[in-house]
Wavefront OBJ file of the C-alpha trace (Angstrom):
o trace
v -44.105 0.055 -19.484
v -41.492 -1.685 -17.804
v -39.571 -1.181 -14.654
v -36.265 -1.244 -14.486
v -35.644 -4.450 -12.833
v -38.139 -5.847 -14.794
v -36.804 -4.785 -17.791
v -33.072 -5.889 -16.835
v -34.189 -9.297 -15.697
v -35.978 -10.062 -19.355
v -32.359 -8.842 -21.033
v -30.324 -11.108 -18.540
v -32.580 -13.631 -19.123
v -31.340 -13.847 -22.884
v -27.582 -14.071 -22.643
v -25.311 -16.965 -21.612
v -21.289 -16.825 -21.870
v -20.318 -16.772 -26.009
v -17.635 -19.701 -25.514
v -14.631 -20.918 -24.318
v -11.229 -21.235 -25.695
v -7.432 -21.828 -23.759
v -5.051 -19.296 -24.119
v -1.457 -18.892 -23.027
v -0.647 -17.275 -19.624
v 0.744 -14.128 -21.574
v -2.348 -13.582 -23.300
v -4.627 -13.796 -19.982
v -4.987 -9.985 -19.137
v -8.417 -9.106 -18.597
v -9.891 -12.477 -19.742
v -12.199 -14.640 -17.601
v -11.971 -17.873 -16.456
v -14.228 -20.396 -18.093
v -13.257 -23.267 -15.311
v -12.103 -23.372 -11.557
v -8.321 -23.452 -11.033
v -7.835 -26.456 -8.750
v -3.934 -26.141 -6.723
v -2.062 -28.921 -8.217
v 0.414 -28.161 -5.375
v 1.207 -26.484 -2.243
v 2.069 -22.604 -1.888
v 4.645 -22.094 -0.576
v 6.369 -25.349 -2.100
v 8.766 -25.510 0.995
v 9.482 -23.887 4.245
v 11.919 -20.704 3.672
v 13.034 -17.747 5.436
v 11.202 -14.245 5.071
v 13.542 -12.400 6.162
v 17.971 -12.313 5.984
v 19.270 -13.614 8.607
v 20.637 -17.033 10.012
v 18.390 -20.386 10.602
v 18.891 -21.545 14.059
v 17.414 -23.744 16.859
v 15.462 -21.828 19.174
v 17.009 -23.745 22.290
v 20.206 -22.608 21.170
v 19.970 -19.097 22.126
v 17.466 -19.051 24.723
v 17.709 -16.013 26.902
v 20.107 -14.368 24.416
v 20.436 -10.436 25.222
v 22.329 -7.791 23.827
v 24.608 -7.999 27.193
v 24.633 -11.666 27.057
v 24.784 -12.873 23.398
v 24.547 -16.737 22.173
v 27.761 -17.669 19.732
v 26.973 -20.252 17.046
v 28.872 -21.605 14.483
v 27.746 -21.148 10.894
v 28.273 -24.168 8.901
v 26.243 -23.342 5.645
v 25.433 -20.564 3.477
v 22.097 -20.517 1.688
v 20.871 -18.197 -0.803
v 17.285 -18.277 -2.725
v 17.517 -21.189 -5.328
v 19.688 -23.049 -3.423
v 19.413 -25.935 -0.871
v 21.789 -27.336 1.815
v 21.949 -30.107 2.852
v 23.562 -30.332 6.085
v 21.690 -30.492 9.091
v 22.103 -28.141 12.019
v 23.337 -29.584 15.074
v 23.362 -28.213 18.758
v 25.124 -24.746 18.433
v 24.991 -24.378 14.772
v 23.401 -21.720 12.220
v 23.411 -21.187 8.880
v 23.319 -17.846 7.190
v 19.967 -17.833 5.085
v 18.454 -15.243 2.540
v 14.759 -14.081 2.116
v 13.047 -17.171 0.210
v 15.666 -19.955 0.540
v 14.860 -22.982 2.157
v 15.024 -23.531 5.448
v 17.771 -26.381 6.304
v 17.007 -29.573 8.436
v 16.995 -28.549 12.268
v 16.416 -25.184 11.999
v 12.992 -24.264 13.399
v 13.501 -20.248 13.606
v 15.496 -17.942 11.827
v 16.773 -14.630 13.732
v 17.112 -11.055 11.591
v 20.745 -10.010 10.945
v 20.005 -6.804 12.698
v 19.666 -8.972 15.846
v 23.442 -9.945 15.316
v 27.170 -8.928 15.241
v 27.008 -9.403 11.398
v 24.538 -7.130 9.955
v 26.412 -6.903 6.688
v 24.628 -6.791 3.406
v 26.877 -5.716 0.898
v 26.777 -8.359 -2.061
v 29.435 -10.928 -2.260
v 30.569 -11.085 1.556
v 31.032 -14.264 2.652
v 29.537 -15.760 5.954
v 31.045 -15.445 8.809
v 32.637 -18.605 10.820
v 30.492 -17.303 14.289
v 27.903 -15.410 14.994
v 26.489 -13.351 17.975
v 22.647 -13.513 18.166
v 21.782 -10.857 20.468
v 17.823 -11.930 21.225
v 15.744 -15.006 21.505
v 13.226 -16.224 19.212
v 10.285 -17.899 19.131
v 10.035 -21.235 17.334
v 8.645 -20.437 13.927
v 9.313 -16.676 13.593
v 10.607 -15.799 10.515
v 9.570 -18.648 8.514
v 7.057 -18.995 5.735
v 5.963 -22.740 6.285
v 4.996 -25.088 3.342
v 1.242 -24.642 2.478
v 0.714 -21.416 4.296
v -0.810 -20.007 1.531
v -2.448 -22.666 0.192
v -2.759 -26.791 -0.114
v -2.680 -28.520 -2.924
v -6.344 -29.529 -3.983
v -7.931 -25.926 -2.907
v -9.921 -24.188 -5.094
v -7.935 -21.025 -5.854
v -9.852 -19.123 -8.782
v -13.339 -19.554 -9.343
v -14.941 -19.451 -12.745
v -16.279 -16.262 -14.126
v -13.744 -14.589 -12.457
v -12.054 -11.732 -14.724
v -7.702 -12.202 -14.742
v -5.730 -9.236 -13.682
v -2.407 -9.132 -12.501
v -2.377 -10.941 -9.149
v -4.209 -13.886 -10.467
v -1.954 -14.109 -13.234
v 0.949 -14.145 -11.166
v -0.886 -17.067 -8.990
v -1.477 -19.060 -11.804
v 2.378 -18.534 -13.076
v 3.177 -19.310 -9.319
v 1.181 -22.414 -9.654
v 3.034 -23.476 -13.240
v -0.283 -23.432 -15.651
v 1.098 -22.719 -19.085
v -2.437 -22.405 -20.616
v -5.810 -21.915 -18.834
v -9.673 -22.176 -20.183
v -11.066 -18.527 -20.401
v -14.302 -17.402 -22.432
v -14.396 -15.882 -25.729
v -14.839 -11.732 -25.479
v -18.290 -11.193 -26.774
v -17.891 -9.601 -30.196
v -20.339 -6.619 -30.195
v -20.920 -4.557 -33.131
v -21.280 -0.549 -32.386
v -24.247 1.535 -34.689
v -25.178 4.993 -34.222
v -27.798 6.569 -36.293
v -29.522 10.228 -37.785
v -29.146 12.547 -40.583
v -27.707 15.289 -38.060
v -24.736 13.225 -37.271
v -21.194 14.467 -38.685
v -17.851 12.790 -38.124
v -16.046 14.612 -35.386
v -13.055 15.960 -38.134
v -16.014 17.192 -40.209
v -17.141 20.717 -40.433
v -20.585 21.788 -38.835
v -23.221 22.657 -41.186
v -26.874 24.083 -40.093
v -28.724 21.472 -38.463
v -25.867 19.226 -37.809
v -23.737 18.109 -34.803
v -20.918 16.041 -34.229
v -21.494 12.249 -33.480
v -20.802 11.521 -29.980
v -22.312 8.416 -28.913
v -20.109 5.758 -31.094
v -17.144 7.581 -28.748
v -18.955 7.375 -25.595
v -20.357 3.496 -26.121
v -17.101 2.300 -27.931
v -15.299 3.387 -24.710
v -17.997 1.966 -22.444
v -17.862 -1.409 -24.432
v -14.024 -2.126 -24.437
v -14.307 -1.465 -20.568
v -16.578 -4.258 -20.533
v -13.858 -6.413 -22.386
v -15.570 -6.469 -25.765
v -14.147 -7.255 -29.242
v -15.904 -4.337 -30.844
v -16.972 -3.630 -34.690
v -18.092 -0.295 -35.475
v -20.986 -0.041 -38.037
v -19.932 3.858 -38.442
v -23.750 6.132 -38.413
v -26.611 5.286 -40.588
v -28.670 7.874 -42.352
v -32.418 7.817 -41.172
v -33.943 5.654 -43.977
v -34.835 2.228 -43.383
v -32.665 0.985 -46.203
v -29.404 2.207 -44.547
v -30.468 1.015 -41.208
v -31.029 -2.710 -42.608
v -27.828 -2.420 -44.177
v -25.687 -1.736 -41.319
v -27.508 -3.983 -39.226
v -26.753 -6.592 -41.919
v -23.308 -5.722 -41.932
v -23.381 -7.090 -37.744
v -25.103 -10.305 -39.368
v -22.277 -10.768 -41.865
v -19.711 -9.924 -38.952
v -20.971 -12.746 -36.869
v -21.677 -10.327 -33.939
v -22.643 -11.875 -30.490
v -24.519 -8.370 -29.456
v -25.569 -5.368 -31.544
v -25.903 -1.906 -29.973
v -27.298 0.792 -31.582
v -28.110 4.319 -30.227
v -31.093 6.734 -31.787
v -33.690 5.781 -33.854
v -36.142 3.784 -31.174
v -38.252 6.561 -30.114
v -41.609 7.498 -32.216
v -40.314 10.028 -34.538
v -41.248 9.927 -38.180
v -37.694 8.796 -38.803
v -36.577 6.592 -36.363
v -36.028 3.612 -38.495
v -34.107 1.241 -36.011
v -37.103 -0.295 -34.058
v -38.901 -0.926 -37.319
v -36.129 -2.366 -39.171
v -35.862 -4.376 -35.560
v -39.427 -5.195 -36.221
v -39.379 -6.492 -39.492
v -36.487 -8.604 -39.366
v -36.162 -9.812 -36.177
v -38.148 -9.672 -32.702
v -38.666 -6.783 -30.513
v -38.816 -7.909 -26.489
v -39.790 -4.130 -25.407
v -39.024 -0.665 -26.212
v -39.727 1.419 -23.252
v -38.808 1.536 -19.795
v -39.734 3.659 -16.739
v -36.651 5.893 -16.008
v -35.298 9.025 -16.832
v -33.268 9.397 -18.739
v -33.443 6.356 -21.247
v -37.307 5.738 -21.457
v -37.190 5.044 -25.267
v -34.824 1.750 -24.731
v -35.231 -1.032 -27.248
v -34.495 -4.685 -26.612
v -34.792 -7.307 -28.754
v -33.137 -9.831 -31.707
v -31.862 -9.004 -35.329
v -31.793 -12.047 -36.904
v -30.889 -14.103 -33.714
v -28.507 -11.573 -32.299
v -29.428 -9.807 -29.393
v -29.892 -6.224 -30.126
v -29.753 -2.841 -27.886
v -31.361 -0.024 -29.198
v -30.308 2.799 -27.212
v -31.670 6.386 -27.088
v -30.026 9.128 -29.102
v -29.260 11.557 -26.337
v -25.715 10.944 -25.235
v -26.744 11.107 -21.392
v -29.487 8.476 -21.977
v -27.311 6.272 -23.848
v -24.500 6.665 -21.352
v -27.103 5.854 -18.381
v -28.642 3.019 -20.559
v -25.406 1.290 -20.868
v -24.554 1.053 -17.365
v -28.097 -0.139 -16.004
v -28.869 -2.621 -18.748
v -25.846 -3.370 -21.376
v -22.849 -3.821 -18.953
v -24.438 -6.486 -16.789
v -25.650 -8.175 -20.272
v -21.799 -8.189 -21.378
v -20.273 -9.359 -17.998
v -22.821 -12.566 -18.622
v -22.220 -12.942 -21.897
v -18.369 -12.570 -21.298
v -18.898 -15.393 -18.472
v -19.045 -13.347 -15.250
v -21.759 -12.696 -12.877
v -23.460 -9.454 -13.665
v -23.467 -7.024 -11.322
v -24.769 -3.715 -10.440
v -22.170 -0.818 -9.017
v -22.362 -0.267 -5.357
v -24.989 1.642 -4.153
v -24.213 4.112 -1.401
v -26.220 6.290 0.537
v -25.866 10.302 0.522
v -27.231 12.992 2.072
v -28.990 16.031 -0.804
v -27.171 19.414 -0.385
v -30.125 20.772 -2.025
v -34.294 19.500 -2.897
v -34.257 17.062 -5.750
v -37.228 17.240 -8.445
v -38.307 13.869 -10.422
v -41.286 12.861 -12.732
v -41.997 9.696 -10.823
v -39.880 7.875 -13.264
v -36.836 6.276 -11.395
v -34.193 8.907 -12.184
v -30.584 8.494 -12.824
v -29.326 12.147 -11.968
v -25.959 13.365 -12.443
v -24.192 14.372 -9.151
v -20.990 15.401 -7.432
v -20.384 13.318 -4.398
v -18.096 14.601 -1.637
v -17.330 13.606 2.068
v -18.502 16.446 4.382
v -18.300 15.658 8.333
v -18.135 12.272 8.051
v -21.387 11.948 5.642
v -21.336 12.023 2.447
v -22.961 14.679 0.326
v -24.405 15.281 -3.567
v -25.363 18.086 -5.511
v -26.526 17.972 -8.987
v -24.713 18.981 -11.497
v -26.447 21.476 -13.126
v -29.761 21.480 -15.204
v -30.151 17.223 -16.162
v -31.143 17.307 -19.857
v -30.319 14.333 -21.683
v -28.353 16.178 -24.184
v -25.977 17.881 -21.401
v -23.295 15.810 -21.820
v -21.119 18.602 -19.686
v -23.170 17.881 -16.307
v -21.956 14.259 -16.820
v -18.471 15.064 -17.256
v -18.783 17.076 -13.823
v -20.587 14.495 -12.274
v -18.841 11.918 -9.945
v -21.934 10.041 -9.406
v -25.531 8.840 -10.286
v -28.227 10.149 -7.681
v -31.381 7.678 -8.083
v -34.827 8.864 -7.062
v -36.745 5.400 -6.868
v -39.923 5.220 -8.981
v -42.961 6.947 -7.955
v -41.041 9.268 -6.126
v -41.639 13.294 -7.724
v -39.201 15.132 -4.822
v -36.415 14.913 -2.226
v -35.828 17.507 0.352
v -32.330 18.752 0.978
v -30.779 16.836 3.903
v -32.537 13.424 2.831
v -31.138 10.454 1.815
v -30.825 9.103 -1.242
v -28.777 6.187 -3.290
v -25.945 6.757 -5.513
v -23.554 5.185 -7.646
v -20.226 6.138 -7.865
v -19.041 6.486 -11.786
v -15.423 7.474 -11.557
l 1 2 3 4 5 6 7 8 9 10 11 12 13 14 15 16 17 18 19 20 21 22 23 24 25 26 27 28 29 30 31 32 33 34 35 36 37 38 39 40 41 42 43 44 45 46 47 48 49 50 51 52 53 54 55 56 57 58 59 60 61 62 63 64 65 66 67 68 69 70 71 72 73 74 75 76 77 78 79 80 81 82 83 84 85 86 87 88 89 90 91 92 93 94 95 96 97 98 99 100 101 102 103 104 105 106 107 108 109 110 111 112 113 114 115 116 117 118 119 120 121 122 123 124 125 126 127 128 129 130 131 132 133 134 135 136 137 138 139 140 141 142 143 144 145 146 147 148 149 150 151 152 153 154 155 156 157 158 159 160 161 162 163 164 165 166 167 168 169 170 171 172 173 174 175 176 177 178 179 180 181 182 183 184 185 186 187 188 189 190 191 192 193 194 195 196 197 198 199 200 201 202 203 204 205 206 207 208 209 210 211 212 213 214 215 216 217 218 219 220 221 222 223 224 225 226 227 228 229 230 231 232 233 234 235 236 237 238 239 240 241 242 243 244 245 246 247 248 249 250 251 252 253 254 255 256 257 258 259 260 261 262 263 264 265 266 267 268 269 270 271 272 273 274 275 276 277 278 279 280 281 282 283 284 285 286 287 288 289 290 291 292 293 294 295 296 297 298 299 300 301 302 303 304 305 306 307 308 309 310 311 312 313 314 315 316 317 318 319 320 321 322 323 324 325 326 327 328 329 330 331 332 333 334 335 336 337 338 339 340 341 342 343 344 345 346 347 348 349 350 351 352 353 354 355 356 357 358 359 360 361 362 363 364 365 366 367 368 369 370 371 372 373 374 375 376 377 378 379 380 381 382 383 384 385 386 387 388 389 390 391 392 393 394 395 396 397 398 399 400 401 402 403 404 405 406 407 408 409
């Protein structure tokens, strides 16, 4: 039986980015860059004011204080989007607004609050003269050209998932289109005669299908294009029919839940073996031991356990990193942190992912389990904000000891 790190490494070795395309900047949210972005210009593009005030020569206001101001002639009025061609001579200044280009000769900007013209009413004309109440240093209140980045700098790396801030930077650089990876197309299947649609009335022996919704939300949060295959009954023919539909849809990855254990009616594993190849089907973990991974007609397929907590944990440990790699990102696992146990914790020796509530108490993170840890107890997962990790080979951890946790909120 494979360890968790061994299983994850074998899975990730299978995946590469699924392909790239170019998209317009207004369609980039959540997409992943397929190439590095190199700045084709400086940012800022020109020296500009970081405040509303007066652009001036520092030497003209040396020693200025409230009781002994320096008076300057205002020879220009510069607002954002305009440019003054009037160079400043000795004793001259220009009223300037935030973001406006600095006039020739100016080496600093004094804020309007430090003058006798602290007027911000729209439409108010500039004064003919202004009294400055304090001295400033060279470069004060100026954003210089290329302060942020220089032309030729690598500003975004291939594999970056694009958020609002990255897209804003691309816009400032004037990039109309950029190359991005295509999101993986993922088919999602549940199996089991006991499963009913969520709107169907319960009958003896039946339960509502939860995994379709859990795995759909998790998959979409990873940025995939989702194909819902529905629920297959516990027959080899129906399982194969549903999986063949995924082949017809030309998906990149298949995610199935249930049907991979050793039960008499667990057909997903046998269908994979008959029409593809099975890499492995057991992992030394809890919950999630019956995890199958292989290929069906050449398409990578995850066979996740049927219990909802097992499916959730297996997705986060194995499937999400694979989806990240398929989408062009560097696969990663959530940051592990240390927490003190508020109670003793028992395990069966497998690497265990237990549902817990972690809170800060007296400067330390403290973890408490959320009820019993049965893999069907989805309510305990709702209550949890973290997974508490018990290493392989460890069967108990005493209260107050430290354990690793993943925050899942």
